[in-house]
DRENKOLTI-848373 format. One line per 2 residues: number of its first residue (from 1); their letters; for each residue x negated, y negated, z negated of N, C-alpha, C, O. Coordinates in steps of 0.1 Angstrom, whole numbers, plus 5000, padded with zeros to 4 digits. Layout:
N
NUM> a> X/Y/Z/X/Y/Z/X/Y/Z/X/Y/Z  ...
This chain:
214
1> xx> 6158/2591/4348/6146/2584/4341/6152/2572/4331/6162/2566/4332  6141/2569/4319/6144/2556/4312/6140/2544/4316/6129/2543/4322
3> xx> 6149/2532/4312/6143/2521/4316/6134/2516/4312/6132/2513/4300  6125/2513/4321/6110/2506/4311/6109/2497/4302/6099/2495/4295
5> xx> 6123/2488/4301/6124/2476/4292/6132/2480/4279/6132/2473/4269  6138/2493/4282/6149/2496/4273/6144/2495/4259/6151/2487/4252
7> xx> 6132/2502/4253/6132/2498/4238/6129/2486/4235/6133/2480/4225  6119/2479/4246/6111/2466/4241/6125/2457/4241/6124/2448/4233
9> xx> 6137/2457/4247/6147/2450/4246/6152/2451/4236/6157/2440/4232  6154/2460/4228/6159/2463/4216/6154/2455/4205/6161/2447/4199
11> xx> 6138/2459/4204/6132/2448/4195/6128/2434/4198/6123/2427/4188  6129/2430/4207/6130/2417/4213/6144/2409/4207/6144/2398/4203
13> xx> 6154/2416/4209/6168/2410/4204/6166/2409/4187/6171/2399/4182  6161/2416/4181/6161/2418/4168/6152/2407/4163/6156/2403/4152
15> xx> 6140/2402/4169/6131/2396/4166/6137/2380/4167/6136/2372/4159  6143/2378/4182/6150/2367/4184/6160/2363/4175/6160/2351/4171
17> xx> 6166/2371/4172/6178/2369/4159/6169/2364/4150/6170/2353/4146  6161/2372/4144/6155/2363/4131/6144/2352/4134/6136/2348/4125
19> xx> 6144/2348/4147/6138/2337/4150/6150/2325/4148/6149/2316/4140  6161/2328/4156/6173/2319/4153/6177/2316/4138/6182/2305/4134
21> xx> 6176/2327/4130/6179/2325/4115/6171/2317/4105/6175/2312/4095  6156/2317/4111/6146/2310/4104/6147/2296/4113/6143/2286/4107
23> xx> 6151/2295/4124/6151/2279/4130/6165/2274/4124/6166/2261/4123  6175/2281/4119/6188/2275/4114/6183/2269/4101/6187/2258/4098
25> xx> 6175/2277/4092/6174/2275/4078/6161/2262/4081/6160/2254/4071  6152/2259/4093/6144/2250/4092/6157/2236/4096/6156/2225/4091
27> xx> 6164/2239/4104/6174/2226/4107/6182/2222/4096/6185/2210/4094  6187/2232/4086/6191/2228/4075/6182/2220/4065/6186/2211/4057
29> xx> 6172/2223/4067/6161/2219/4056/6157/2207/4061/6152/2200/4053  6159/2203/4074/6155/2190/4078/6166/2182/4080/6164/2171/4083
31> xx> 6180/2185/4077/6192/2176/4074/6191/2172/4058/6196/2162/4054  6185/2181/4050/6186/2177/4036/6174/2166/4033/6173/2156/4026
33> xx> 6163/2173/4042/6150/2162/4039/6158/2148/4043/6160/2140/4034  6162/2143/4057/6168/2132/4059/6180/2127/4051/6183/2116/4052
35> xx> 6186/2135/4044/6196/2129/4034/6188/2128/4022/6192/2119/4015  6180/2133/4017/6175/2129/4002/6158/2133/4002/6156/2145/3997
37> xx> 6148/2126/4006/6135/2133/4007/6130/2134/3992/6121/2142/3991  6135/2128/3980/6130/2130/3964/6135/2145/3964/6127/2154/3961
39> xx> 6149/2148/3968/6157/2161/3963/6147/2169/3970/6139/2177/3965  6147/2166/3985/6137/2177/3992/6124/2183/3988/6120/2194/3988
41> xx> 6118/2171/3983/6102/2173/3979/6106/2181/3962/6099/2191/3957  6114/2176/3956/6112/2182/3944/6119/2200/3943/6116/2209/3936
43> xx> 6129/2200/3952/6133/2214/3951/6130/2226/3964/6129/2239/3963  6130/2216/3975/6129/2226/3988/6117/2226/3994/6115/2235/4003
45> xx> 6108/2218/3991/6095/2219/4000/6088/2233/3998/6085/2240/4008  6086/2238/3986/6079/2254/3988/6088/2263/3999/6082/2271/4006
47> xx> 6101/2262/3999/6107/2270/4007/6105/2265/4021/6102/2273/4029  6107/2251/4024/6106/2248/4038/6090/2251/4042/6087/2255/4053
49> xx> 6081/2248/4034/6068/2253/4035/6067/2268/4041/6062/2270/4052  6072/2277/4034/6074/2292/4039/6081/2294/4051/6078/2303/4059
51> xx> 6092/2285/4053/6100/2288/4067/6091/2286/4078/6089/2294/4087  6085/2273/4076/6074/2269/4087/6063/2280/4093/6060/2281/4104
53> xx> 6057/2288/4082/6047/2294/4085/6052/2307/4089/6045/2314/4096  6066/2312/4084/6072/2323/4091/6075/2322/4105/6073/2331/4113
55> xx> 6080/2308/4107/6082/2305/4121/6074/2305/4131/6076/2310/4142  6064/2300/4126/6051/2300/4134/6045/2311/4139/6040/2313/4150
57> xx> 6046/2320/4127/6040/2334/4130/6051/2341/4139/6049/2346/4150  6061/2341/4133/6070/2351/4144/6071/2345/4157/6072/2353/4167
59> xx> 6072/2331/4159/6073/2326/4173/6062/2329/4182/6064/2331/4194  6048/2331/4177/6039/2336/4186/6042/2355/4187/6042/2358/4198
61> xx> 6043/2361/4180/6049/2374/4181/6057/2377/4193/6054/2385/4202  6069/2366/4191/6079/2370/4200/6078/2365/4215/6085/2371/4224
63> xx> 6068/2354/4218/6062/2351/4227/6053/2361/4234/6055/2361/4247  6045/2368/4230/6037/2380/4233/6046/2392/4237/6043/2398/4248
65> xx> 6056/2394/4229/6066/2406/4232/6076/2402/4247/6079/2409/4256  6078/2390/4244/6091/2382/4256/6080/2386/4269/6085/2392/4279
67> xx> 6067/2383/4270/6060/2384/4281/6059/2398/4285/6058/2401/4297  6058/2408/4275/6060/2424/4282/6071/2426/4285/6073/2432/4295
69> xx> 6081/2422/4275/6095/2424/4284/6100/2419/4294/6109/2425/4300  6094/2405/4300/6097/2401/4312/6090/2409/4322/6096/2410/4333
71> xx> 6079/2415/4321/6069/2424/4327/6079/2435/4331/6082/2439/4342  6083/2441/4319/6089/2454/4322/6102/2452/4329/6105/2457/4339
73> xx> 6110/2443/4323/6122/2440/4332/6121/2442/4345/6129/2449/4352  6111/2433/4351/6107/2432/4365/6106/2446/4372/6111/2448/4383
75> xx> 6097/2455/4364/6096/2468/4370/6110/2480/4371/6113/2489/4378  6114/2474/4362/6131/2480/4362/6139/2474/4375/6145/2482/4383
77> xx> 6137/2460/4376/6148/2451/4387/6139/2457/4402/6146/2460/4412  6127/2458/4401/6122/2466/4413/6127/2479/4418/6131/2483/4429
79> xx> 6127/2485/4407/6129/2498/4410/6147/2502/4414/6150/2510/4422  6155/2494/4406/6169/2494/4408/6174/2486/4421/6182/2491/4428
81> xx> 6168/2473/4422/6171/2468/4433/6161/2467/4446/6153/2458/4448  6164/2478/4454/6151/2476/4465/6149/2466/4473/6138/2465/4478
83> xx> 6158/2454/4475/6155/2441/4478/6152/2431/4467/6152/2419/4470  6149/2434/4459/6144/2426/4447/6132/2417/4449/6121/2423/4447
85> xx> 6130/2404/4453/6119/2398/4459/6108/2397/4449/6097/2400/4453  6108/2395/4439/6098/2390/4427/6090/2402/4421/6096/2412/4418
87> xx> 6078/2402/4419/6072/2416/4414/6067/2412/4397/6065/2400/4395  6066/2420/4389/6062/2420/4377/6052/2407/4373/6053/2400/4363
89> xx> 6043/2406/4382/6031/2399/4381/6034/2384/4385/6030/2374/4381  6045/2386/4395/6050/2371/4399/6059/2367/4390/6064/2355/4391
91> xx> 6064/2375/4382/6074/2368/4372/6063/2363/4361/6063/2351/4358  6055/2371/4357/6046/2364/4349/6039/2349/4349/6038/2340/4341
93> xx> 6034/2350/4360/6028/2338/4368/6041/2325/4367/6039/2313/4364  6055/2332/4370/6062/2320/4370/6064/2314/4357/6068/2302/4356
95> xx> 6062/2321/4347/6064/2319/4332/6055/2312/4325/6058/2305/4315  6039/2315/4330/6028/2312/4322/6020/2299/4328/6013/2291/4321
97> xx> 6022/2299/4340/6014/2285/4348/6024/2274/4346/6036/2273/4349  6014/2262/4339/6017/2252/4336/6022/2241/4349/6015/2240/4359
99> xx> 6033/2236/4348/6042/2226/4357/6049/2237/4365/6061/2237/4365  6042/2247/4374/6050/2256/4381/6062/2263/4372/6072/2265/4379
101> xx> 6062/2265/4363/6071/2271/4352/6082/2261/4351/6093/2267/4348  6082/2251/4352/6094/2245/4352/6102/2248/4363/6114/2247/4362
103> xx> 6098/2251/4371/6107/2259/4383/6106/2275/4381/6116/2282/4383  6096/2279/4379/6096/2293/4377/6107/2301/4368/6115/2309/4371
105> xx> 6104/2295/4355/6114/2303/4346/6128/2301/4350/6133/2312/4352  6135/2291/4351/6147/2291/4354/6150/2301/4368/6159/2309/4368
107> xx> 6142/2298/4380/6143/2308/4389/6145/2322/4385/6153/2330/4390  6137/2324/4375/6138/2337/4371/6151/2345/4369/6154/2356/4374
109> xx> 6158/2338/4361/6172/2341/4355/6182/2338/4369/6191/2347/4371  6181/2328/4376/6187/2327/4386/6188/2337/4396/6199/2341/4401
111> xx> 6174/2342/4400/6174/2352/4406/6180/2367/4401/6185/2374/4410  6181/2370/4390/6184/2378/4384/6199/2380/4385/6204/2389/4391
113> xx> 6204/2368/4380/6218/2367/4377/6223/2368/4391/6233/2375/4391  6218/2364/4403/6223/2365/4415/6222/2380/4423/6231/2384/4430
115> xx> 6211/2385/4419/6212/2401/4421/6221/2408/4416/6228/2415/4423  6224/2406/4401/6239/2412/4395/6248/2410/4399/6258/2418/4398
117> xx> 6250/2397/4406/6265/2397/4408/6266/2404/4428/6277/2406/4433  6258/2405/4433/6259/2407/4447/6257/2425/4447/6266/2431/4454
119> xx> 6248/2431/4441/6245/2444/4440/6255/2453/4434/6257/2465/4438  6262/2447/4423/6273/2458/4417/6283/2448/4410/6281/2440/4402
121> xx> 6295/2451/4416/6309/2444/4412/6308/2443/4398/6310/2432/4393  6306/2453/4392/6312/2454/4377/6300/2444/4369/6301/2443/4357
123> xx> 6292/2438/4373/6282/2428/4367/6282/2414/4372/6273/2406/4370  6296/2411/4379/6298/2397/4386/6295/2386/4374/6287/2377/4375
125> xx> 6305/2389/4361/6309/2383/4349/6292/2381/4343/6288/2370/4343  6284/2392/4338/6274/2388/4334/6262/2381/4343/6254/2373/4338
127> xx> 6261/2384/4354/6254/2380/4362/6257/2364/4366/6248/2357/4368  6271/2360/4366/6273/2345/4366/6268/2340/4353/6261/2330/4356
129> xx> 6268/2343/4342/6263/2340/4330/6247/2337/4328/6242/2328/4322  6240/2348/4336/6226/2345/4336/6219/2336/4347/6208/2332/4347
131> xx> 6229/2333/4358/6226/2325/4367/6228/2312/4362/6221/2303/4366  6240/2308/4352/6247/2298/4347/6237/2290/4337/6236/2277/4337
133> xx> 6227/2300/4328/6217/2295/4321/6204/2289/4328/6195/2285/4321  6204/2287/4340/6193/2286/4347/6190/2270/4346/6179/2266/4345
135> xx> 6200/2264/4347/6198/2248/4344/6200/2244/4330/6191/2236/4327  6207/2247/4323/6205/2245/4306/6192/2251/4304/6184/2242/4300
137> xx> 6188/2260/4306/6171/2262/4301/6162/2254/4305/6154/2251/4297  6162/2249/4318/6154/2238/4322/6156/2227/4316/6145/2221/4313
139> xx> 6166/2222/4312/6166/2208/4304/6163/2210/4290/6158/2200/4284  6165/2224/4284/6157/2225/4270/6145/2225/4270/6139/2218/4262
141> xx> 6138/2232/4280/6125/2232/4281/6118/2220/4284/6107/2219/4279  6123/2208/4292/6120/2199/4293/6121/2188/4280/6111/2181/4277
143> xx> 6130/2187/4273/6134/2180/4262/6126/2187/4251/6123/2179/4242  6123/2199/4249/6114/2204/4239/6100/2199/4243/6094/2195/4234
145> xx> 6096/2200/4254/6080/2192/4260/6083/2178/4254/6076/2173/4246  6090/2173/4258/6091/2158/4255/6091/2153/4240/6085/2143/4236
147> xx> 6098/2161/4234/6098/2160/4218/6087/2166/4212/6084/2162/4201  6082/2174/4216/6067/2180/4210/6056/2167/4214/6048/2163/4206
149> xx> 6057/2164/4223/6047/2155/4228/6048/2139/4219/6038/2132/4216  6062/2137/4217/6066/2126/4209/6060/2129/4194/6055/2120/4187
151> xx> 6061/2142/4189/6056/2143/4177/6046/2140/4174/6043/2132/4166  6036/2149/4183/6020/2148/4185/6016/2133/4185/6007/2130/4178
153> xx> 6022/2124/4190/6019/2109/4193/6021/2104/4181/6011/2096/4177  6031/2105/4173/6035/2101/4163/6027/2102/4149/6025/2113/4144
155> xx> 6022/2090/4143/6015/2094/4128/6027/2099/4117/6024/2108/4109  6037/2092/4117/6048/2097/4109/6061/2098/4118/6066/2087/4121
157> xx> 6065/2110/4123/6075/2112/4131/6087/2108/4121/6088/2109/4109  6095/2102/4128/6112/2097/4122/6121/2106/4116/6117/2116/4120
159> xx> 6128/2108/4111/6138/2119/4107/6145/2121/4118/6147/2133/4120  6150/2112/4126/6159/2116/4136/6148/2122/4149/6154/2129/4158
161> xx> 6138/2121/4151/6128/2128/4160/6126/2141/4154/6129/2151/4161  6122/2145/4141/6124/2161/4136/6136/2167/4138/6136/2179/4142
163> xx> 6146/2163/4135/6160/2167/4137/6162/2167/4148/6167/2178/4151  6160/2161/4159/6162/2165/4174/6155/2175/4179/6161/2182/4188
165> xx> 6140/2180/4175/6133/2187/4180/6137/2202/4172/6134/2213/4177  6142/2200/4159/6147/2213/4154/6159/2217/4162/6160/2229/4165
167> xx> 6169/2208/4166/6180/2212/4172/6178/2216/4187/6185/2224/4192  6170/2212/4193/6163/2217/4206/6158/2229/4206/6160/2237/4216
169> xx> 6149/2233/4194/6143/2246/4191/6153/2258/4191/6151/2269/4196  6166/2253/4183/6173/2263/4181/6182/2264/4190/6188/2275/4190
171> xx> 6186/2254/4201/6194/2258/4211/6184/2267/4220/6189/2278/4225  6172/2264/4223/6162/2273/4229/6163/2287/4227/6165/2295/4236
173> xx> 6160/2290/4213/6161/2305/4209/6175/2311/4210/6175/2323/4210  6185/2304/4210/6198/2308/4214/6200/2313/4228/6207/2323/4229
175> xx> 6196/2307/4237/6194/2307/4252/6188/2318/4255/6195/2327/4262  6175/2321/4251/6167/2331/4251/6173/2344/4247/6170/2353/4254
177> xx> 6181/2346/4235/6186/2357/4230/6197/2357/4236/6199/2369/4237  6206/2351/4241/6217/2355/4250/6215/2358/4266/6223/2364/4273
179> xx> 6201/2353/4271/6197/2361/4282/6191/2374/4282/6193/2381/4292  6185/2378/4271/6180/2389/4265/6193/2400/4267/6193/2409/4275
181> xx> 6202/2396/4259/6212/2406/4258/6219/2406/4272/6221/2418/4276  6222/2399/4279/6226/2399/4293/6221/2407/4303/6227/2414/4311
183> xx> 6206/2406/4300/6196/2409/4311/6197/2427/4310/6201/2435/4318  6194/2427/4297/6192/2445/4291/6206/2450/4292/6206/2462/4295
185> xx> 6217/2444/4290/6230/2452/4295/6235/2454/4309/6241/2464/4312  6229/2441/4318/6231/2446/4330/6222/2455/4336/6225/2461/4346
187> xx> 6210/2456/4330/6201/2464/4336/6203/2482/4332/6200/2491/4339  6210/2482/4319/6217/2492/4315/6226/2499/4322/6226/2511/4324
189> xx> 6236/2490/4327/6247/2494/4336/6244/2500/4347/6247/2511/4350  6236/2488/4355/6230/2492/4367/6225/2507/4368/6227/2515/4376
191> xx> 6217/2509/4355/6209/2520/4355/6218/2534/4356/6216/2544/4362  6231/2531/4345/6239/2542/4345/6245/2547/4357/6248/2558/4360
193> xx> 6249/2535/4365/6255/2536/4380/6247/2545/4386/6252/2555/4390  6235/2544/4386/6223/2548/4400/6222/2564/4393/6220/2573/4401
195> xx> 6223/2566/4381/6222/2580/4375/6235/2587/4377/6235/2598/4382  6244/2581/4375/6260/2588/4381/6259/2591/4394/6263/2601/4400
197> xx> 6252/2582/4401/6253/2585/4417/6245/2595/4417/6250/2606/4419  6234/2595/4416/6222/2606/4416/6230/2619/4412/6232/2627/4421
199> xx> 6234/2622/4400/6244/2635/4399/6256/2640/4407/6260/2651/4408  6261/2628/4413/6271/2632/4418/6266/2637/4433/6273/2645/4439
201> xx> 6256/2633/4438/6247/2635/4452/6242/2650/4449/6241/2658/4458  6239/2651/4436/6232/2666/4435/6244/2677/4435/6243/2687/4442
203> xx> 6254/2673/4426/6265/2681/4428/6270/2685/4440/6273/2697/4442  6271/2674/4448/6275/2674/4463/6267/2686/4470/6271/2696/4477
205> xx> 6254/2681/4466/6246/2691/4477/6245/2705/4471/6241/2714/4479  6248/2708/4460/6251/2720/4455/6263/2727/4462/6263/2736/4471
207> xx> 6273/2721/4456/6285/2727/4465/6284/2730/4478/6288/2740/4483  6278/2720/4486/6276/2725/4500/6267/2734/4503/6267/2739/4514
209> xx> 6258/2737/4494/6251/2750/4495/6257/2760/4493/6258/2770/4501  6263/2760/4481/6272/2774/4477/6282/2777/4490/6283/2788/4495
211> xx> 6290/2765/4494/6300/2767/4504/6293/2774/4519/6298/2783/4525  6282/2769/4522/6272/2774/4533/6269/2790/4530/6271/2798/4539
213> xx> 6265/2794/4517/6263/2806/4513/6275/2817/4514/6275/2829/4518  6285/2809/4509/6297/2818/4508/6303/2820/4524/6313/2827/4526
């Protein structure tokens, strides 16, 4: 049986990679703006405007796709790990409920990483990376929230504030891209192992039946 999250994991990785590329372009544009506002206005503003629109559209597409991916990942986790404690609906609640998600989002990856490490020896390294991203992810989420509130309050945001926001956003997208890759690879490995065990059990059962008939 195929993983529920398999197809959407591939699509999410592609779109997150595109988001990283666009955010990198946004960061470079912000650096150029900080270095020379006149040159930026004359030469790069139309490009920067296009990047901003593309970033906004892609961000919301990725956001919706990420929620679907998270739901399907937890469907796979519940099937592959009988003792996995969080349901797909619970994972979505951890992500979208305000304030609670400050705990919920990091806890998702800490829990996934812990199960990768304890359930299969071959995934200890990947599980350690997934769990290890929980704290940096929380820091980035809090920094992003604070910077965005500061920009909303400012009539004319400073170059330093714009630059810091762009850097934090880029780090955030890189973390989510890395987590998507590690989680999807881990699930694929666990699924492959379970299929291998299933076929071995079936082969053993067939051999036993043949031996009894013989």
